[in-house]
N, C-alpha and C positions, 0 to 999 in steps of 0.2 A: 140975683143969683138966691135960689135960697138956701138954710139953712141944710148941713152933713150931718143926716139922725143917722144912726147904727145902731144893733140891738146885736149884745153877743150872748148873758146867759140864758136860761132858757130853753137858748136851743142845739144843744149838746149831743145828742144820740147821733148826725152822721157821720159818717164813713167813719168807720169801725169809734166810734165813740169819740173822735175830734171833733173841736166844737168851730161850729160856724158863724163868720162872723157876718151881721149884716153891715149893709149900706147902700146910703140911698141918694141920687141930688140931682141935680139939676147942671150946663156943661155950659160955659160961655160960649153963643154963635159963631162960628168960623162963614170966611165970606163967601168962598163956593161952593156953592153946592152938589160938589165932586160922592163919587158911590165911597165906601168902603171897602180898601184893598178886596180881592175874595181871598187871597191870601196871607196872613202877616208872622210875624213871628212870635212864640210862643212867649207869655212874659217873664216865667222864671225857667231856668236854669236850674236844672237838678231835680233829683227824683220829685216827685209830685203825687197831687190825688185831688181830685175835684169832680163834682157831678157838676148835673144841669138845676140846680138849686134857685135859677129865677123866675122872676116870683112868686117864689114860696111864702106864704104866709110870713107879714113878724109884725110884735106891737103895734110898731110904729108905721105899718105902712105894709107894701108888696118889697122883696126885694130885686133893685136892680141889676147883680149882676152875679159874677159867678165866686163863687172864693174857692180860691188852690190852694189846697194845705201846703207845706213846704217847711223843709230843715230855718230856726232864727240866724239870718242874715246873710239866707240865701241872694243870687242874685237875682236883680229887677229889671228886663231892658226893657226894647225900645220896640214897644208892636210895628211902626212905623217910622219915616224918615221922621221926624218935624218940630214941635220949638215946645219945652219943655217951660214949667212955672208952678215952683213949689207954694203947697197952701199948709197953711198948720195954726189958722185958727179958727177949726172945731175940735172941738172936745173930742164929740164923739166917735170923728171918722181917726183922728190923732194926726200923724203926721203923713199927708197922701202929698199926691202931685200928675199935674195934669199932664197929659203930655197932645198937641194938640199937631196932629196930623198933616201930612204932605196935602193926603188929599182932600181934609178935610173933616175926617174920621175924627171924634175926643174922644183920650182914652184918660179915665181915671184909674190909679193905682193907690190904692188904702187901708191902713194900718202896714204904712212901715214901721224898719225898727225903730226902737227908743231907746235899746241894752247896750251899754258902753262895755256890759260879758258877756260871760257865755252861757248865760242863765237871765232870766226876766227882775232886772235889776230898776229899771226906771229911770236910771242914773242920765242916760240921755235929750239931748237936745232934735227936733228939728233942721236939723243941720248939714251939710257933705261930711260926706265921711262916717255919716253915724247911721241917718233914713237915706238920705242920697247919696248918690257914684261920689267916690273922693275926688275931688276940684270943677265937678259939677255947677254950676249957674246957673239960677234963676234965669232964663230971655233966652238962654245955650241954647243952638240945635245943633238933634243928635244924628246920628242915624239909622236908622234899624236895624234892632241887634244889638247897639251900644247902651251899657250900664246905664239906669239911673239911679238906680234905688238899691236900698236890701229889705229884704222879709221881714218882716213880727208882727208887736202883736201892740201895737199903740191903740191910745182911744178907748172908745168900751170894748175893743178887743183883749184888754190886758187881763192877765192871766188863763186866757183858750191859745190853744198850738197856734203858734205862728203860723201867719196865712196872707195872700195878696184878698184882698176885694179888686176885682177886676170889674171896672167898668168897659160899654163902646155905646156911646152917641153920636151916628150919622148924623154930618153938619154939623156939629157944636147942639145937636136938639135932644130929643127922652132917647133915656137907653134903651134898648136895643140887647135882645137875646146873647152872650160873649159865646154860649157854647160853643154853636154853629163853627166861629172861628178857630176855637179854641181844639178841637176836634181836625180842622185842616189847617189848622200853624207850624212852621215851620221849626223845627225846638233848637236852638246852638247844640254844639256838638261838646262847648265847652265855656267854661269862664275862664277868664283873662287878665289880667292887668295887658292894654298892648306895648306891646315888647319885652314882655320877660318871654324866658323857654317854655316850650312845650311839646308834648309828644303823648299819641295816640295808640291805642291798638284796636283795629276797627273789624269787627264779625259780618258775616252777610252773605250773601253770592251775589256769581259774577253777574253781569247783565252780557256787557262787552268788552273785548279786551286786544287791543294792539303793544306790541314791543314797546310802546313809549306813552299807552296811553293806559287805565283802568274804570272802567263805569262797575258799581257794585252798588246791592239794594244793601245797605246795612241795616240789620237787625240788634244790635248790643257794639258796647266800645267802653274802654274804657282810658282815663287819661292819667299822664301826669305834668305837674307834681301834684295834682288835689286827689288822685284818685279816688278819681271823681266815674264811678258805675253806674253807667246807662242801659235798658234791658230794653225789648222789644218796639226797637225803632223801627220807622218806616220811612226812610228817607234812599233816597238813589243820590252818590256820588261817584265825583271824575277825578281822579287823584292823577295825577304828575307820575310816568314813570321812567327813571333817570338809568341812564346807561351802569351806575355804580348798582343799581338796585339787588340785590338775592332773589330769585323768585325761584322754590322749590317746591315736588308734589310730595304730598306728607297722605303716609297711609301707616293704620295701624295692621300689625302682624302676632297674632297671638295678644300675648298681655304685652307687647313695644311696639312702639312706634318708629316710623324710616321716614328718610330724608333724602332726595335726593333735585339735583339741577336738574328745573325745569323751564319749559319758555310760555311766555305767556299768549304764543300761537296757537298753544297744545290747552290755554283754557278755554271748557268747554260753557256753553251757553246755561244759568243754575246749578253747577259747582259750587259746596263752601271752600272759602276766601278766609283768612287772616289777615291782614297787613299792620307792616308797621310803618310808622311814618317818621320822614326823616326830623331830628328833634329839630326845633324851629322859635323863631321869634315869633312868641303872638300877633292878630292882628284881627281885624273883626272880622275881612272875609274868609280866614281860616276855621271862625270858631264858629262862622254859618258854611263851613262845608259848603264854599260859591265851587264852580269848576278850576279844577287845576291849583286850587290857591292849598293843596298840601299834598305832598311828595313822600311815595314810597322809598320805603327802606328796603322792610324784608314781605315780600308777598306769601306766600302758603297756599299752595292749590289742593282738593281734595282729588283726587285719580277718579 
């Protein structure tokens, strides 16, 4: 394995003036020569900015990943299920994690957090609870979408806007452009410690509906208690609708809004819909938006 090298200074104008740090490296080979999954879990939860900067020239070589700009300590999650390895000996990459995916693909998570406070204090170490997810141990097998770390600016990204340098190595070999995978990746709806309470407000359009089930194309959401807000989403969700759920037809008349009791049987395809989920305890299935993992408490339909 060759030494990981990154460069941060001097590449500061991309993405609204936010610096993009680079990282390069080869990964330990995996045994089965399988294919990278056609669709992975997007590796960061919450608002992000990224571009296809794979292969861009850097003083120390070509850029071997994509830099995903995100808030400091945003949740970094497993792109697919697999085994994790902490990598803490590269001064340039800082706190780094390898994810050896069950498909045979290796993913690199570089420049993870090393700050204890809300700012860039560099007082933390590459340990669980700071760089890696609380309670996570090197060698553990994780599920797709499970939190594995926190976004930061460790290594030679220090002082640059926090971001995740993300690499994809099919069959554990040379790096390939992550951008096509990121563009098709499934975004987690929210991030929460499993077993803690959450609720969501979901906005989108109706795909199909029965009295007990609603399928919708999701365009935006807000999560509580984190107050996370996401827009420009493109995900289809199937929610359970229990008998206790309230269904309303909402219309704007003049300067006001009227709501009347309605039935999902009258929900037309393509109609605007807002759903408030029932308060529940967080699970990985709920965070991914798996079919039936979310249950509706209130549904408001446009006529």
